[in-house]
ZAMARGU-4260 file (C-alpha; in steps of 0.2 Angstrom, whole numbers, plus 5000, padded with zeros to 4 digits):
<rodrens>
0) 5730/4970/5379 | 5715/4971/5391 | 5717/4981/5407 | 5712/4973/5424 | 5697/4984/5425
5) 5691/4978/5408 | 5694/4960/5413 | 5684/4962/5430 | 5670/4971/5421 | 5654/4960/5421
10) 5649/4953/5404 | 5633/4958/5396 | 5620/4943/5396 | 5614/4945/5378 | 5607/4928/5379
15) 5595/4933/5393 | 5590/4949/5383 | 5586/4938/5368 | 5576/4926/5378 | 5566/4941/5386
20) 5562/4948/5369 | 5557/4931/5363 | 5545/4929/5378 | 5538/4946/5375 | 5535/4942/5357
25) 5526/4926/5362 | 5516/4936/5375 | 5510/4948/5362 | 5507/4934/5349 | 5496/4926/5363
30) 5487/4942/5366 | 5484/4945/5348 | 5478/4927/5345 | 5467/4929/5360 | 5460/4945/5354
35) 5456/4937/5337 | 5448/4923/5346 | 5437/4934/5356 | 5432/4944/5341 | 5429/4928/5332
40) 5418/4921/5346 | 5409/4938/5347 | 5406/4937/5328 | 5400/4919/5329 | 5388/4923/5343
45) 5381/4938/5334 | 5379/4929/5318 | 5371/4914/5328 | 5359/4926/5337 | 5354/4934/5320
50) 5351/4917/5312 | 5340/4912/5327 | 5331/4928/5328 | 5328/4927/5309 | 5321/4909/5310
55) 5309/4915/5324 | 5305/4931/5316 | 5286/4932/5312 | 5283/4950/5308 | 5270/4953/5294
60) 5278/4965/5281 | 5267/4978/5273 | 5274/4981/5256 | 5273/4998/5248 | 5255/5000/5243
65) 5254/5005/5224 | 5245/5022/5222 | 5238/5031/5206 | 5247/5046/5199 | 5234/5058/5206
70) 5240/5053/5223 | 5258/5054/5219 | 5256/5072/5213 | 5249/5077/5230 | 5264/5069/5239
75) 5256/5053/5244 | 5269/5041/5236 | 5268/5023/5239 | 5281/5024/5254 | 5272/5039/5262
80) 5255/5032/5261 | 5261/5015/5267 | 5269/5023/5282 | 5253/5033/5286 | 5243/5017/5286
85) 5255/5009/5298 | 5255/5024/5309 | 5236/5024/5309 | 5236/5006/5314 | 5248/5009/5328
90) 5237/5023/5334 | 5222/5013/5334 | 5231/4999/5343 | 5239/5009/5357 | 5223/5018/5361
95) 5212/5003/5361 | 5222/4989/5368 | 5226/4994/5386 | 5225/4979/5397 | 5236/4968/5409
100) 5252/4963/5401 | 5255/4945/5406 | 5271/4937/5399 | 5269/4922/5387 | 5251/4925/5386
105) 5244/4932/5370 | 5236/4949/5372 | 5225/4960/5360 | 5236/4971/5350 | 5251/4958/5349
110) 5247/4954/5331 | 5246/4972/5326 | 5263/4976/5335 | 5271/4964/5323 | 5266/4974/5308
115) 5281/4982/5299 | 5285/4990/5283 | 5297/4984/5270 | 5314/4992/5270 | 5316/5006/5257
120) 5325/5002/5241 | 5344/5003/5242 | 5344/5002/5261 | 5350/4988/5272 | 5343/4986/5290
125) 5339/4971/5302 | 5322/4969/5293 | 5330/4967/5276 | 5343/4955/5283 | 5331/4944/5292
130) 5320/4944/5276 | 5335/4939/5266 | 5340/4925/5278 | 5322/4918/5278 | 5321/4918/5259
135) 5338/4910/5258 | 5332/4895/5269 | 5315/4895/5261 | 5305/4901/5276 | 5288/4908/5271
140) 5284/4924/5280 | 5268/4934/5280 | 5267/4950/5270 | 5253/4961/5264 | 5253/4968/5246
145) 5240/4980/5238 | 5236/4994/5227 | 5224/5009/5226 | 5216/5014/5210 | 5206/5030/5207
150) 5192/5034/5195 | 5186/5052/5193 | 5169/5056/5185 | 5162/5074/5186 | 5176/5079/5198
155) 5171/5065/5210 | 5185/5052/5213 | 5181/5034/5219 | 5196/5025/5226 | 5197/5007/5225
160) 5208/4998/5238 | 5213/4980/5237 | 5225/4973/5250 | 5229/4954/5251 | 5238/4944/5264
165) 5251/4932/5257 | 5256/4918/5255 | 5238/4913/5261 | 5231/4924/5247 | 5217/4931/5259
170) 5209/4948/5255 | 5210/4959/5270 | 5204/4976/5262 | 5191/4978/5248 | 5185/4995/5247
175) 5177/5007/5234 | 5175/5024/5243 | 5173/5042/5239 | 5183/5049/5254 | 5196/5062/5257
180) 5213/5054/5257 | 5216/5055/5276 | 5199/5047/5280 | 5203/5034/5267 | 5220/5030/5276
185) 5210/5028/5292 | 5198/5016/5285 | 5211/5006/5277 | 5220/5004/5294 | 5204/5000/5302
190) 5200/4986/5290 | 5217/4979/5293 | 5215/4980/5312 | 5198/4971/5310 | 5206/4957/5300
195) 5222/4955/5310 | 5215/4958/5328 | 5196/4959/5329 | 5198/4961/5348 | 5206/4978/5346
200) 5194/4983/5333 | 5180/4979/5345 | 5188/4990/5358 | 5190/5004/5346 | 5172/5004/5340
205) 5166/5003/5358 | 5176/5018/5364 | 5169/5027/5349 | 5151/5022/5354 | 5148/5011/5338
210) 5141/4997/5348 | 5134/4988/5333 | 5151/4987/5325 | 5159/4982/5341 | 5147/4968/5344
215) 5151/4962/5326 | 5169/4961/5330 | 5166/4953/5347 | 5156/4939/5338 | 5171/4936/5327
220) 5183/4935/5342 | 5172/4922/5351 | 5169/4912/5335 | 5187/4908/5332 | 5197/4893/5340
225) 5209/4905/5350 | 5203/4907/5368 | 5216/4919/5373 | 5207/4935/5370 | 5189/4928/5374
230) 5190/4937/5392 | 5193/4954/5383 | 5179/4951/5371 | 5166/4945/5384 | 5171/4960/5396
235) 5169/4972/5381 | 5152/4965/5377 | 5146/4966/5395 | 5152/4984/5395 | 5140/4987/5380
240) 5126/4978/5389 | 5128/4988/5405 | 5126/5004/5395 | 5111/4997/5387 | 5104/4992/5404
245) 5104/4974/5399 | 5111/4968/5416 | 5107/4950/5415 | 5116/4948/5399 | 5131/4958/5406
250) 5132/4947/5421 | 5132/4931/5411 | 5147/4938/5401 | 5156/4945/5416 | 5154/4928/5425
255) 5161/4919/5409 | 5176/4931/5408 | 5180/4929/5427 | 5179/4910/5425 | 5193/4912/5411
260) 5203/4923/5422 | 5197/4926/5440 | 5210/4941/5442 | 5205/4950/5426 | 5206/4968/5430
265) 5193/4975/5418 | 5180/4961/5422 | 5183/4965/5441 | 5181/4983/5439 | 5166/4981/5428
270) 5158/4969/5440 | 5158/4982/5453 | 5150/4995/5442 | 5136/4982/5437 | 5133/4980/5456
275) 5132/4999/5458 | 5119/5000/5444 | 5109/4986/5453 | 5111/4995/5470 | 5120/4980/5477
280) 5133/4990/5487 | 5138/4976/5499 | 5142/4965/5484 | 5151/4979/5475 | 5162/4982/5491
285) 5167/4964/5492 | 5173/4965/5473 | 5181/4982/5476 | 5191/4975/5491 | 5197/4961/5480
290) 5203/4974/5467 | 5212/4983/5481 | 5221/4967/5486 | 5226/4963/5468 | 5228/4981/5461
295) 5232/4993/5475 | 5241/5006/5463 | 5226/5008/5452 | 5214/5023/5454 | 5200/5012/5447
300) 5201/5002/5463 | 5198/5017/5474 | 5184/5024/5463 | 5175/5008/5465 | 5178/5008/5484
305) 5172/5026/5485 | 5156/5022/5476 | 5153/5006/5487 | 5155/5016/5503 | 5145/5030/5496
310) 5131/5018/5492 | 5132/5011/5510 | 5131/5029/5516 | 5149/5028/5524 | 5154/5046/5520
315) 5171/5046/5528 | 5177/5031/5519 | 5169/5036/5503 | 5178/5053/5504 | 5194/5046/5509
320) 5193/5033/5494 | 5188/5047/5482 | 5203/5058/5487 | 5215/5044/5484 | 5208/5043/5467
325) 5212/5061/5463 | 5229/5059/5471 | 5233/5046/5457 | 5228/5058/5443 | 5215/5048/5433
330) 5216/5051/5414 | 5198/5055/5413 | 5190/5072/5416 | 5173/5063/5419 | 5180/5056/5436
335) 5185/5073/5442 | 5167/5079/5438 | 5159/5064/5447 | 5170/5066/5463 | 5168/5084/5464
340) 5149/5082/5462 | 5149/5070/5477 | 5159/5082/5488 | 5147/5097/5483 | 5132/5087/5486
345) 5138/5082/5503 | 5141/5100/5508 | 5160/5101/5505 | 5160/5114/5491 | 5178/5120/5494
350) 5184/5102/5492 | 5174/5101/5476 | 5182/5117/5470 | 5199/5111/5473 | 5196/5095/5464
355) 5189/5104/5449 | 5204/5116/5449 | 5216/5101/5448 | 5205/5094/5434 | 5206/5110/5423
360) 5225/5109/5425 | 5226/5091/5419 | 5212/5094/5406 | 5214/5112/5400 | 5204/5108/5384
365) 5189/5101/5391 | 5174/5113/5391 | 5163/5102/5402 | 5175/5102/5416 | 5176/5122/5415
370) 5157/5122/5415 | 5157/5112/5432 | 5171/5123/5439 | 5161/5139/5435 | 5145/5132/5444
375) 5155/5127/5459 | 5164/5144/5460 | 5147/5153/5459 | 5141/5142/5474 | 5157/5149/5483
380) 5152/5167/5477 | 5168/5169/5468 | 5159/5177/5453 | 5174/5184/5444 | 5183/5167/5444
385) 5166/5159/5439 | 5164/5170/5425 | 5182/5166/5419 | 5179/5148/5420 | 5162/5149/5410
390) 5170/5160/5397 | 5184/5147/5395 | 5171/5134/5393 | 5163/5144/5379 | 5180/5148/5371
395) 5184/5129/5370 | 5168/5124/5361 | 5169/5129/5343 | 5151/5126/5341 | 5146/5141/5352
400) 5149/5159/5352 | 5160/5166/5365 | 5151/5172/5381 | 5146/5190/5377 | 5135/5200/5388
405) 5136/5217/5395 | 5134/5210/5413 | 5150/5200/5411 | 5160/5216/5409 | 5154/5223/5426
410) 5165/5220/5442 | 5150/5212/5451 | 5141/5196/5445 | 5127/5187/5453 | 5125/5169/5455
415) 5109/5167/5445 | 5117/5174/5430 | 5132/5162/5430 | 5121/5147/5433 | 5109/5153/5419
420) 5123/5154/5407 | 5130/5137/5413 | 5113/5129/5410 | 5112/5136/5393 | 5129/5129/5389
425) 5124/5112/5396 | 5108/5112/5386 | 5118/5115/5370 | 5128/5099/5374 | 5113/5089/5379
430) 5113/5079/5363 | 5131/5074/5364 | 5136/5056/5368 | 5146/5057/5385 | 5157/5044/5392
435) 5149/5035/5407 | 5159/5031/5423 | 5161/5013/5417 | 5169/5020/5400 | 5181/5031/5410
440) 5186/5016/5421 | 5188/5003/5407 | 5196/5015/5395 | 5210/5020/5407 | 5215/5002/5412
445) 5233/4998/5408
</rodrens>
């Protein structure tokens, strides 16, 4: 029999608890279902993106180049040699194709940037997946295939190299050379660059003072139906003509380049340099001011402004412009030399010394810069420092003996001795090809 307290005790609402549990289960089911849906959506998006990128993927694959047993034994397997060739191509590209990057516009070097190696056997990466998808859908993609043969006669090995571009079946490399393997790899890479992107090859040859080869590549660029790299080719040819003192031909090419692109930085910078050569300083200043309005962050702009003002004998403006060049740390020791020479010629030897001091810190392996520094320090009667700079110049040049003279061991040195040694050093280098200011300006445009 129930007591009154038991009768009055509130009954537990089991139906409410069961309803809550059911609702909670439903919530978890929804969350779980939603999570699955999100994961599914992400998976679909990823797969779709991969498919789209695979359909649009147009990289050229360099298959492992077959090598003879003699190279295999020295460590140059197919995979190693192919990787070295690609590395050499990328090095040529990055050091020869420094220009304005304009979105959606083809640039020299773009084709070379699309070169890639085939995935190693047994590995799975994005390249392998994209290649598989393209093959699955019957999409033709470019690839390079080739081999190296070796014939040795009386300890002299001749390497035969044949590389073809497929599916077009075009011969890109056809060589028979007796070269060390490192030089052969460089030559293979250079031949591929010539075939795939002659504008880059032209720039490479010009920067290495091989004008004939550069002009050959420029002709190849200008003869094709693609106009996108003509401005680069025309400017490059104008650069060669300026160094050859063929100013009329240079002007024709620069005018054509600027007609294609009125804001093309290399052409504008080179146009100013051409005016300097012709002593047309007012025209050079007008071009330089246009450069300043378009490219105020570039040191080349202020170098051209400085040279323009110097030609017009406006020393204050010239010096201000040249100091702005130095503040932007140009990647050319020649520019430090030229600007220091200007300050020294105009009586500001201390400023010239400061500029060369900065230069030797940025270019610690340039003997020519230390030579100029030694001469300026001698002019300041800082003989010990001058001797140290000159000694450093000798040490950096493997073709010369270190500076050895009893007089250098004394505590007091005279200016004539330092300048005499500097002159001897300069004479020993007189036959070397040295970059012009135009070279320095154009080579550092990026």
